[in-house]
N, C-alpha and C positions, 0 to 999 in steps of 0.2 A: 923226304918222304911225307907226307900228309895225309888221314884222315880227318875227315870233319862232319861229324856227326848235326843235322835240324831235324827239326820237324817236333820236335819237346814244346811242351804248352800246358798251360792250367786246362782243366778239362772235370765235366761233372761224372760222379759215378755211371756205371751202364755204358759211357761214349766212349769213340773210337779214335786214333792217334794212327798216323804212319810216318816211322821214323826214315831218313834217310843219312845214310853214311856214304862220303864222296870220298873217294880212294884217288888219291898222287902219287906219283911216283918209282912204281913199282908195277912188274907184271900181275895184276890184278887178278888173272886167270889163272894162277899159279899156287891160290892162298886159299887156303880158311879163313871162313867169317865169323865170327862170333860176337854174337849182342851180351854184353854185360848188364847190373843196374847194381850201384847202391847208394842204400840208404841211409840218412842220417845214423848213425851209434852203430850200424852192422855191418854184419860184411859183405865183401860184393859177393855178389851172385851171379853166376853163368845162368843167364835165359834161352838162349840161341844154338844153333854151329849150323853152318853149313859147308858144305865141302865144294873143293873148288869149282869143279864143273855144274854144280847144284843141281844133283841129281837126289842127292839125299840130304835130310836135315835132321836135326836133332831138340827137344824141348826140355824144359826143367818143367818137371811136372806142376809147377805150380803156374803154369802159364800155359798148359797143353789144350788144344783147345779153343784158344783165346788168341794166340798171338802168332804170328805165321811169319819165320823171315824167309826174303827170298834175294835174288838180285841178278844183276845184268852186267856181263861181262863184256857187251860191247861198249859200256857207260861206264865200267870205271865203281858202281854202283854198289852199294847192296841196302837191306831196306829192314824195317821191322812193324807190319801190320798186327795193331794193337786194337783189339776190341773186347767191349764187356771191359772195362777195365773198373777197378777195383780202388779203393783208399792204399791199400797195401805195394799197389802196384807203382805209389810213389819213388820216386827215387833218381838217381841222376844217371840215362843208361849213357855207355859206350860201346864203340865198335871196335872190336882187335881185327887183326889179319893177323893171319901167323900157317908159316909152312915149316919144311924140319929145320931151318938158320933160322930165322925172323921173326921178329913178334911186334908187330907194331900196334901204335893205339890211340883213339881221339882223345879230345878230351873233353867229351861229354855233353850230351843234353837236358834240361832241367824236365820232367815230366812228373806235373802236382795232380793225383786226383780227388778231388773235393767239391762239394756242395757247398 
């Protein structure tokens, strides 16, 4: 099983990034996917979740209206489109795939928002 995040970068406030999560070794279409983030000295925060079919998603209040989670079950990929980024969005962003039996995690990708 592998979850590999990519797309993290240094971006100016107000900018955008699209994170990707490449998922392999399990039946991706049967798992819900979440993006979490962890900033230095802070607890891990659930950012967004999308159900296995992709028909429903939820967001943390801190990112609602700015971030969009999506998935492509044909490509075993999940995405996080992040717009209007702010310095407080700086963190390592991690992808998680979960069902009733299993919980898989990637290693994360660094997002830094700074001028």
